[in-house]
C-alpha positions in Angstrom: 83.1 25.8 147.0 80.4 28.4 146.6 79.0 28.1 143.0 77.5 31.3 141.8 76.5 32.4 138.3 79.8 33.9 137.4 80.6 30.8 135.3 77.7 29.2 133.4 77.8 25.6 132.2 75.7 24.2 129.4 75.8 21.0 127.4 74.6 21.2 123.8 74.9 18.0 121.9 78.4 16.8 122.3 79.7 20.2 123.4 80.3 21.4 127.0 80.0 25.2 126.9 81.6 27.3 129.6 80.6 30.9 129.7 82.4 33.5 131.8 79.5 35.6 133.1 80.6 38.8 134.6 79.9 41.1 131.7 79.8 44.3 133.7 83.4 43.5 134.8 84.4 42.4 131.3 84.3 38.9 132.6 87.3 39.4 134.8 88.4 36.3 136.6 88.3 35.8 140.3 89.4 32.8 142.4 86.0 31.2 142.5 85.7 31.4 138.7 89.1 29.7 138.2 88.1 26.9 140.5 84.7 26.5 138.8 86.3 26.3 135.3 88.8 23.7 136.5 86.1 21.6 138.0 84.0 21.9 134.8 87.0 20.7 132.8 87.5 17.7 135.1 83.8 16.8 134.7 83.9 17.1 130.9 87.1 15.0 130.7 85.4 12.2 132.6 82.1 12.4 130.5 82.4 10.2 127.5 79.4 12.0 125.9 81.4 15.2 125.7 83.5 15.6 122.6 84.9 19.1 123.1 84.8 22.1 125.4 84.0 25.7 124.3 84.8 28.8 126.4 83.1 32.1 125.7 82.4 35.4 127.5 79.0 36.8 128.3 78.0 40.1 126.6 79.5 41.6 123.5 82.5 43.4 125.0 84.9 40.6 125.4 85.9 37.1 126.5 87.8 38.3 129.6 89.7 41.4 130.5 92.1 39.5 132.9 92.2 38.9 136.6 90.3 41.0 139.1 93.0 43.6 139.4 91.2 45.7 142.1 91.1 42.7 144.4 94.8 42.0 143.8 95.5 45.7 144.6 93.5 45.6 147.8 95.1 42.3 148.8 98.6 43.7 148.2 97.9 46.8 150.2 96.6 44.8 153.1 99.6 42.4 153.1 97.4 39.5 152.3 98.1 36.2 150.6 94.8 35.6 148.7 96.3 36.7 145.3 99.1 34.2 145.5 96.6 31.4 146.2 94.6 32.7 143.2 97.6 32.6 140.9 98.5 29.2 142.1 95.2 27.8 141.0 95.0 30.0 137.9 98.4 28.9 136.5 97.5 25.2 137.2 94.4 25.8 135.2 96.4 27.3 132.3 98.6 24.2 132.3 95.5 22.0 132.4 94.0 23.8 129.3 97.3 23.3 127.4 97.3 19.6 128.0 93.6 19.0 127.9 92.8 15.6 126.2 89.7 16.8 124.4 89.5 19.7 121.9 89.4 23.0 123.8 87.8 25.8 121.7 88.1 29.4 122.7 86.1 32.3 121.1 88.5 35.2 121.6 85.9 37.7 120.7 86.2 41.3 121.9 88.7 42.2 124.7 91.0 39.3 125.7 93.8 40.5 128.1 96.0 39.0 130.7 94.1 36.1 132.4 91.7 36.1 129.4 94.7 35.1 127.2 95.5 32.4 129.8 92.1 30.7 129.5 92.1 30.9 125.7 95.4 31.0 123.9 96.7 27.7 125.4 93.7 25.9 123.9 93.6 23.7 120.8 91.3 25.9 118.6 91.5 29.6 119.1 89.1 31.8 117.2 89.4 35.5 116.8 86.9 38.0 115.2 86.9 41.5 113.8 86.2 42.7 117.4 89.2 40.9 119.0 91.6 43.1 121.1 94.3 40.9 122.5 97.0 42.0 124.9 99.3 41.2 127.8 99.2 44.7 129.4 101.1 43.9 132.6 104.1 46.2 132.3 101.7 49.2 132.4 100.6 48.3 135.9 104.0 47.4 137.3 103.5 43.6 136.8 105.1 41.0 134.5 103.3 38.9 131.9 101.9 35.7 133.5 99.3 33.0 132.8 101.9 31.5 130.4 102.2 34.9 128.6 105.9 34.8 128.5 105.7 31.3 127.0 103.3 32.5 124.3 105.1 35.7 123.5 108.5 34.1 123.7 107.3 31.7 121.0 106.1 34.4 118.6 108.0 34.9 115.4 111.2 36.9 115.7 110.9 39.6 118.3 107.2 40.3 117.9 106.5 38.9 121.4 109.2 41.1 123.0 107.6 44.2 121.3 104.1 43.3 122.6 105.4 42.5 126.1 107.3 45.6 126.6 104.9 48.0 125.0 101.8 46.2 126.3 100.3 46.8 122.8 96.8 45.6 122.0 96.5 43.7 118.7 93.6 42.8 116.5 92.8 39.5 114.8 95.4 39.6 112.0 98.3 40.3 114.4 97.0 37.7 116.9 97.2 35.1 114.2 100.6 36.3 113.1 102.0 36.1 116.6 100.6 32.6 117.2 98.1 33.7 119.8 95.1 32.4 117.6 94.4 30.0 114.8 91.3 31.0 112.9 89.3 34.2 112.0 85.5 33.9 112.1 83.3 36.9 111.8 81.5 37.6 115.0 78.1 37.3 113.4 78.9 33.6 112.6 79.9 32.5 116.1 76.4 31.4 117.0 76.2 29.2 113.9 79.6 27.8 114.6 78.6 27.0 118.2 75.6 25.1 116.9 77.7 23.2 114.4 80.3 22.3 117.0 77.6 20.7 119.1 77.0 18.1 116.4 80.7 17.1 116.1 81.5 13.6 117.4 85.3 13.6 116.9 88.3 16.0 117.2 88.6 15.7 113.4 85.1 17.0 112.9 85.7 19.8 115.3 88.7 21.0 113.3 87.0 20.7 110.0 83.9 22.5 111.2 85.9 25.5 112.5 87.8 25.6 109.2 84.5 25.6 107.3 83.4 28.7 109.2 86.8 30.5 109.0 87.4 33.4 106.7 90.6 35.3 105.7 91.5 37.7 108.5 91.8 41.4 108.1 95.3 42.5 107.6 97.3 43.3 110.8 99.9 46.0 111.3 102.9 44.1 112.7 104.0 42.3 109.5 105.0 45.6 107.9 107.2 46.5 110.9 109.1 43.2 111.3 112.4 44.5 110.1 112.8 47.2 112.7 111.1 45.2 115.4 113.4 42.2 115.0 116.5 44.4 114.7 115.7 46.6 117.8 114.3 44.1 120.2 117.0 41.5 119.6 119.1 43.3 122.2 119.7 41.9 125.7 118.9 44.9 127.7 115.9 47.3 127.8 118.3 50.3 127.6 119.8 49.0 124.4 116.4 48.2 122.9 115.3 51.8 123.6 118.6 53.2 122.1 118.0 51.2 118.9 114.4 52.3 118.7 115.3 55.9 119.2 118.0 55.7 116.5 116.3 53.5 113.9 115.0 56.5 111.9 111.5 54.8 111.9 108.7 56.9 113.4 106.8 53.9 114.6 109.9 52.7 116.4 110.3 56.1 118.1 106.7 55.9 119.2 107.3 52.4 120.6 110.2 53.8 122.7 107.9 56.5 124.1 105.4 53.9 125.0 107.9 51.7 126.8 109.4 54.6 128.8 106.2 55.2 130.7 106.1 51.6 132.0 107.5 50.4 135.2 111.3 50.2 134.9 111.5 47.2 137.1 108.7 45.4 135.3 110.4 46.1 132.0 113.7 44.6 133.0 112.1 41.6 134.7 109.8 41.0 131.7 112.7 41.0 129.2 114.6 38.5 131.3 111.5 36.3 131.8 110.9 36.2 128.0 114.5 35.3 127.3 114.3 32.6 130.0 111.1 31.2 128.7 112.6 30.6 125.3 115.1 28.3 126.8 112.6 26.2 128.7 111.0 23.0 127.2 107.6 23.2 128.7 104.8 25.6 129.6 104.9 24.2 133.1 108.5 25.3 133.6 107.6 28.8 132.4 104.5 28.9 134.7 106.8 28.0 137.6 109.0 30.9 136.7 106.1 33.3 136.3 104.8 32.3 139.7 108.1 33.5 141.2 107.9 36.8 139.3 104.3 37.3 140.3 104.8 36.7 144.0 107.8 39.0 144.1 105.9 41.7 142.2 103.1 41.3 144.6 105.4 42.1 147.5 106.8 45.3 145.8 105.4 48.7 145.4 105.0 49.1 141.6 102.0 46.8 141.3 99.9 48.7 143.8 101.0 52.0 142.3 100.4 50.9 138.8 96.8 49.7 139.5 96.1 52.9 141.4 97.2 55.0 138.5 95.6 53.1 135.7 92.5 51.5 137.3 91.5 53.2 140.5 92.4 56.9 140.4 93.0 56.8 136.6 95.4 59.7 136.7 97.7 57.8 134.4 100.7 59.1 136.4 102.3 56.2 138.2 105.2 57.0 140.5 107.4 54.0 139.9 110.1 53.0 142.4 112.8 53.0 141.1 111.8 55.6 138.6 114.5 55.1 136.1 115.9 52.0 134.3 119.4 52.9 135.3 118.4 52.6 139.0 117.1 49.0 138.5 120.1 46.8 139.4 120.9 43.2 138.3 120.3 42.1 141.9 116.9 43.8 141.8 116.0 41.7 138.7 117.5 38.5 140.0 115.4 38.7 143.1 112.3 38.0 141.0 113.7 34.7 139.8 114.9 33.4 143.2 113.4 30.0 144.3 110.5 30.3 146.7 111.3 27.2 148.7 108.2 25.4 150.0 106.1 28.1 148.3 107.1 27.0 144.8 104.3 26.3 142.3 106.0 23.0 141.3 104.3 22.3 138.0 107.4 21.2 136.1 108.6 18.7 138.7 105.1 17.2 138.9 105.0 16.9 135.1 108.3 15.1 135.0 107.3 12.8 137.8 104.0 12.0 136.0 105.9 11.3 132.8 
């Protein structure tokens, strides 16, 4: 494996510090970075002198803006397979983080989207700041929340996760805490001092107490005031019914949410809703990641992902031409295809977990 400087490793006291180091690309993840993080976690797990792991992003703009979407776009257009190999290792890393035997601390400072959520929100200690902007924006590029995103959003109180998944809304610190995507609020100016203090912690108990000592009350979020209409509208079992309820709720914010949803990929919306509902019925993150790998591989073979990235990231005309273009044209068979078994290409995390247990 070719090690470059896109992931920096540093040991300070008892703390192994992992820094995502592509600040000009908002620390977007590529395959080499995923493999390097996984290797670093394996090394830290074996090292008895390491009490905890900390992951941060270089620069002041964010922890990680997600996967390298341009590379995925180019790979899909070329009919390649590199993206599926990337997701296989990325989702395995997400599962490893969730079950890591030592405290895994994530500073979710600045932009934390998609794959950035995957390397942070499955950790034990998740810290947000006044600069945090957290989102799973996949429906806007013709994709479906992955990296365990449907597991996290499916576990959010009420229907908050459904709202965030379908609208691809970005939330700040207060709402990230409300939705269960983070645990503590620490002002950004205090992160350096917290890092120094964590380096002196010898036990998991000391790690928790140190973070709590540095934590402060978070700024108020926005979602709590909207719980009534969010829960009532998004409880429906179809995207069409959700939109109808939002339109007829008499709440301006609900009507704006409906407008936001309508510009997303119709196929991605329907697949996302089914994936969220399915994730709620699963008993492990591994099972959900197996499901997400199916939806990701199927989306990769379709046209909406390429078109969505073109419209939002490459040409930036913000005018994607979805196919099908309307929700009514997306059939049950179209949706079911995203959840069909992949045969010998399955990710297989849940069977491996059961066999190990």
